[in-house]
N, C-alpha and C positions, 0 to 999 in steps of 0.2 A: 503494502500499501506506500502510498506518496504521502509525504510527510510535511507537504507546503502547506502554508496559514494558511486560512482564508482571507487575511488581509494583505496579505501579498498581491501586488501588482504584477499583470504578465510581462512587463516591462523589466521588473525587477528578477525574474525567472532567467535560470539560464537554458541551452536549446534543452539538456536531457530532462531539467524540470516540468519544461514544456511538452514534450513528446511524453513523459512519463502521465502527466495529467494529462492527455489526448487520449491516450490508451486508457488510461482509466475509468474515464467518460465514456469511450465508446464500449468498455466492456460491460458498465454499469447498463449503460441503453441495450445492449444486445441480452444479458442475465440481468434480471433485478437481485439473485441472491448471491452476486459477487462480494466478496469478500467475507461472506458469513462462513462459519466453521460448522462441522456438523456435530450434535452432542452426542455425545457416547451413548446412550441410551438408543439414539436413532441409528447407530453406524451395527449397535447390539439385533437390533432387529432387522436390519439389513443382514445380517448374515447367519440369522435364524430362519428367513426366510428363503435364503439360498441355500442352505439346509434342506429345508425343506422342497424346494425344487429336485434336489439332488435323489432327495429318499422317496422322490414319487408323491409327496403328500399336497397336492395339487388337483386341481379341476378346471376343464375347459371350457370355455363360455359357451357352448352346447349343453354339459350337466348342467353348470346352473341353470341356466336357462329354463331348462326340463325341471329342476329340482323347486323353482318356482313358480314353476306353470305357464314359463311367458312361451 
C-alpha cells in the first residue's frame, strides 16, 4: 500500500510515488476488496470446503433443485 499522505500535492510527489498512486487507484476501481486481508476463520472455512470437495461431499445444481422441488 502507498504511504503518501492525503495532504501531499501531486506536484510534490516523485514519479515513483505518482505511479504507485495511479496503480493503487486502478486496482481499487477494478477490485473493491483490494487491500483487505482474509480473516483466519474465513481461510479455515475455505480449507474445509476444499476438503469437502475432495471427499465428494458436494451436490450438483440438479440434485439441489430436485431436493427443493424446483
